[in-house]
N, C-alpha and C positions, 0 to 999 in steps of 0.2 A: 503493500498499499504506499508507504513512503517512497519508492522509486517511482509509482504513476505520479505522487503530487511533487516530486522533485522534476521529471519530467513534462508535465502542465505548466509548473513554475517558468522551466527553461523555455519552453515553447511562446507563454505567454510574454516571455522578457523578448527574445527575438520578435516576435510579432509588433510588439509593441515599438522597437526601434524600426523597425522596417516602415508602420505606419505613419510615427512622429516624426518621421527623416524630411527636412526640409528639400525643393527641387532645386536643381542650381537656376543659377538667377540666368537672364536672360542676356545675350550677347549686347554686349555696350553701344554699339552703331546701330541697332535694330530698334526702332520705336514699338511700344505695344501695340498688339492690333484690334483697337477700342473704335477707330474710326467705323462709320454704318457700314460701307463697301467690302470689310473683313467679316461682317457677321450676316450669314444669309438666314436670317429665322423666319422671316414673315410667311415662306410657303409651306414651309413642313408643320407651322403650329396651327395652320386651316384646315390640311387634311387630318392634322391629331384631332381637332374638335370635332370636324366632321364624323370622323370614325366612332369616337366616343359618343356622340349623338345616337348614331345610326345602334352602335351596341346598345344603349340605353334604351331606347325605343323597342327593339328584337325582344329586350328583357321583360318589358315590362307588356309585348303583346304576348308572349309566352305564359308569362305569370296570370295574365287575364283569362287567356285560352285553356289553363290549369284549371282557374276557380270556376269555371263556367260547366266544365265536362264532370267536377265532384259533386 
């Protein structure tokens, strides 16, 4: 049991070290990619909202059909 506890502690310490390590800084000459041309978000969010709405309508339809047959 003590071996298992020690292995878990070692795994936890190593995993925490990997997760909390900071990424390397960006190169000095490159500006951050924050201007709008660098972030193509508008097209994907529309499809995501449409897919979520269609899924919600389908679930609502299935629930109502199930209630009518019972």
